[in-house]
N, C-alpha and C positions, 0 to 999 in steps of 0.2 A: 455469520456466527451460527453454529449448529443448533443451539438452543434458544436463539433469539426470537423476537416477535415476528410474526408473519403478516404479510399484507392481507387485506380482505379480498382484493381483486388484482389480477394481473391482466393488463391489456397487451395483446400481441398483434402485430401486423401479420397478415398471411405470408407476405413476401418480405423477408428480411435478408440482409447480406450474408450472414454466416450459416443460417439454417432457416427452415420454413416454420410457419406457425404450426403445422402438423407435428413436426419433430419436437417443438417446444411443449406442446400439449401432451404428447406421449411421455416425454421425459418428466414433466411435472406430475402427471397422474401415476407414474410408477413409484413415486416416493410417498410412503404412507403419511409422513409428516405434513405433506402438502395437499392431501386429499380435500381438505375443507377450503382451500384457496379457490375463489372463483376465477375462472379463465374466460376472458372475453376476447374474441378474435375479430379484428377489423379488416375489411377488404372492400375493393370496388367490384369484385367478381360476384355475379349473380348466378354462377354455374351451380345448378342444383346438386350435382355430384360432389362438388367441393363442400357445400353446406352439409350434405348428408354425412360425408366422411368426417368432418370436424365434430358433428354431433355424436357420431359413433366412437370417435377417439376420446370423448369426454369433455370437450369444451362446453362451457355453460351457456354462452350466448354468442351469436354471430351478428356483427353490426355492419351494415352497408355504410361505407364512408360517405358522408354528405359532401356536397360541393363547396360549402362555406363554413367558416369558423363558428358562427352563431348556431347553426344546425348541429355541428359536432358537439358544442357545449351542451345543447339541449339533450342530445342523445346520451352523452356520458352522464348527465344528471338523471336520466331515466334508468340507466344501469345502476347507479347508486341507490335510487329509490327501490328498484326491484331487489337489490341485494339485501336491503333491510326488511323488505316485505316478505320475500320468498326464499332468501338465500341464493337467488339466481337460478334455482333449480327449475327446470322445465317439466311440465307435466306430459309434454309430447314434443315431437319435432315441429309441430305447428306453431309453437310459441318461441322457438329457438332463435329465429331471425328478428332483429329489430331494425327498423328503417326510420329515416328522418321523417 
């Protein structure tokens, strides 16, 4: 719905079947109405170039996928805590990446 309520956070996997996390971030950030929606990208990649590119594209946080469900829940909980503390906004690319 065009005027409906928006989510606080969108979680994206970097590698999805139809498009990449990069493409999704860019599409979301192009829409003025969606500018305040937090974008969190999850991946197992530790490639610094990918992390930097996502930061520059406008993603709000980058999460390294943990190996187990308990760590994933804890990491997602940290994201929600950060959302309400800081709006997920990073002060620099140094605090962009969250790890379990």
